[in-house]
N, C-alpha and C positions, 0 to 999 in steps of 0.2 A: 504493500500500500504506500506508494511513493508519489507525491505530487511533484511533477517535474516542471510544470509551467503554470503561471497564473497570468491571465490576459496576455499571453505570448512572451512573457519574461520568465527566465529561470526562477523557480519558486523562492529560493533563498534570497536572491537579489531583490525580488519584488517585495518580500516581507521586510527586508532590511531597509529598503527605500521608504516603505510605508511607515515603519517605526522610526525613521530618521536616524538609524543607527543607535538609538537609545538603548537597545538590548542587542548584544552581540549574538550572531547566529549560533555560536557554540553554547549559548545559554538557552536556546529554544527547547531542547528536550526537557520534558516534564514542566515546561513553563508556557510554551506557545499553545494557545487554544483557539480553535475555530468553532463557531457555532452555526449549526444548520437549523433554520427556522422551519418547523413543521406546522406552523399556524398561518394566519393571514399575512401575506407578504408585506403590506404597508400598514398593518395594524399596530396598535400600541404594543410595546415590549411586554411579553409574558414569558417568564422563565420556564413555565411549564410546557412551552412549545419548542424549546431549544435543546437539541442534542449537542453536547460538547464533544469535540474531537481533539485529542491530545497528541502533540508531537512526541514521537518516540526517539527519533534520532535524525541525523543528516546524511544524505548521500552527496558528499562533497565533490566527488568526481563529476556527477551529473547536475550538481547544484539543486538537488531535490530535497524535499522535506518528507521524512518517513513518518507515517501516521500509525497509530494503534489499529485503526479500523480501515477496512478496504472499501468502504461505501462511498467515498468521495471520487466520483467519476467525472469525466469531461462534461462540463455544463453545470456542475453542482454549484449553487450559489451559497456563499457562506460569509460570515462576518468574523472579524478578529474580535475575540472576547477578552475581557479583563477579569481576572480572578481576584476576588476580594480576599484580603488577609484578615478581615474582621469576621468574627464568628458569631456576633450578636444576633444575626438573622436566624440562627438555628433554633433557639429556645422557643420562640413563638410558633414556629412550624411544628415542632415536636408536640407542644401543648395542644395545637389544633388537631393533631392526629388523635390524641387521647380524648379530646372532646367529641370527635366523630364516633367513638366507641359507644357513647351515650350510656344506656342502661345495661349494655352487655358487659361482660367481664373480660378484660384483656388478660390472656394467660401467658403470652410469650412475645418478646420483641426481638427482631433481628435487624442488625445494621450492616449493610454491605457498603464498603467504602473503597474508593479508588486508591490503590497503593501509592499513586503519585501524590496523594494528599497527605500521606503520613509525614510527620515532621522531618524525617531523614531525607526524603526526596523533595518535599515541598518548600524547604527553606524557611520554615516557620518554627517558632518555639512551642506553640500549643497544638496538641493533637485535637482535631475536631471531635474525635470519639470521647474525649473527656467531657466536652460540653454535653454530648448525648447522655453519658453516664450520670452526670450531675442532674440533668433535667429528668431523666427516667426515675432516678433516685429510689430504686427498689420497688417501683410500682408493678413491674413484671420482671421475670427472669430475662436476661438480655444476652444474646449471642452477637458478637461483632467479628467481622472478618474483612481483611483487605483482599481485593481482587484486582484483576487487570481491567475488567469491564463489568459494569453494573447493568441490570435490566430493570426497566420501570415503564409504566404507561406514559406515553408522550405522543401528542398529536393524534389521539384516537387508537393507538396500537402499542404493543410492547416493543421497545427498542433497546438496543445495546447503547450504553452511554459511557463516556469517559469523564473523569474528573468530577464524579458525582458521588454523593453519599445518599443511600436509599435506606429509609427506616420503615 
């Protein structure tokens, strides 16, 4: 899954120009994210419609960007995504899931997290799994694991996702 060109320009060079060399190409792996919108093209931004695609490495010889997923084919429209290093968005989303349970009893929780988001790869001091653990706070038994790809409903069907945490 290598992106060789973007708009007729070698992929590494295109992204380097787009970022105005603010991030060096050798920093792209586990940092560079493309978002594919599975919602309305010109609609308001809705994170629930975006599948993130994460750069795995570089093909320096061909000036290509190696991706985790093979689904970006010629003609795929995507956006350069910014990953937030702030984790304060997580707690309200987790609480909302518990509220959806309503009068039923939740008996088990599972968190599938992109391995790239772990502190060792992601370049952050805080594991997002800690925020999840603190928010769940013993309400249900919790299993968490790091994976290469997560699967979640997006744009009306289940999709493989990168750089995502799914609870």
